[in-house]
C-alpha positions in Angstrom: 24.3 -13.6 56.9 27.2 -12.5 58.9 28.3 -13.0 62.2 27.4 -12.8 65.7 26.9 -9.0 67.3 27.7 -7.2 70.3 24.8 -8.7 72.0 25.4 -12.0 71.0 22.4 -13.0 68.3 23.7 -12.9 64.9 22.4 -10.2 62.5 19.8 -12.4 61.3 18.5 -13.5 64.7 18.3 -8.9 65.7 16.9 -8.1 62.5 13.8 -11.1 62.9 13.7 -9.6 66.6 12.9 -6.3 65.1 11.3 -7.2 62.6 8.5 -9.1 65.5 8.6 -5.4 66.8 7.7 -3.9 63.6 10.6 -2.5 61.9 10.0 -2.7 58.5 13.7 -2.5 57.3 14.6 -5.3 59.0 11.5 -6.9 57.2 12.8 -5.7 53.8 16.4 -7.2 54.6 15.1 -9.9 55.5 13.0 -10.1 52.8 15.7 -9.5 50.5 18.2 -11.7 52.1 16.7 -15.1 52.7 13.8 -15.1 49.8 16.5 -16.3 47.7 17.2 -19.1 49.4 13.6 -19.8 50.1 13.5 -20.0 46.2 16.7 -22.3 45.9 15.0 -24.4 48.4 11.5 -24.8 46.8 13.6 -25.2 43.2 15.4 -27.7 44.8 12.2 -29.3 46.7 9.7 -29.4 43.8 11.1 -29.3 40.9 9.7 -32.5 39.5 6.2 -30.4 40.5 6.3 -27.0 39.8 4.7 -25.7 36.7 8.0 -23.1 37.3 9.3 -20.0 37.9 6.2 -18.1 38.8 4.8 -20.9 40.9 8.0 -20.8 42.9 7.7 -16.8 43.3 4.3 -17.5 44.7 5.3 -20.2 46.6 7.8 -17.8 48.2 5.8 -15.3 49.1 3.2 -17.6 50.8 6.1 -18.8 52.8 6.5 -15.4 54.0 2.9 -14.5 54.3 2.6 -18.1 56.9 6.1 -16.4 58.5 4.7 -13.2 59.4 1.1 -14.2 60.4 2.9 -16.4 62.9 5.9 -14.6 64.0 4.9 -13.9 67.4 5.3 -17.9 67.1 8.7 -17.9 65.8 11.9 -17.6 67.7 14.9 -17.1 65.8 18.1 -18.7 67.0 20.1 -16.4 68.3 23.6 -18.7 68.0 26.2 -18.4 64.6 24.9 -21.0 62.4 
């Protein structure tokens, strides 16, 4: 994730805003960059109960599906965190 842009938004926040507006390139950018983080978090939290790699991948896909279904309800902070 990068720093603040000229508009005061982080690259990730700007890409999320554009994804909410229907920009598929921004969605692809987010998925490529955030999926490894989601997967690592799932592995850390659920390593003792998961059946394996494919189950972790399924969890990440489900997380993206839920997020996209509720995209109009989710705000991404505009600050550099």
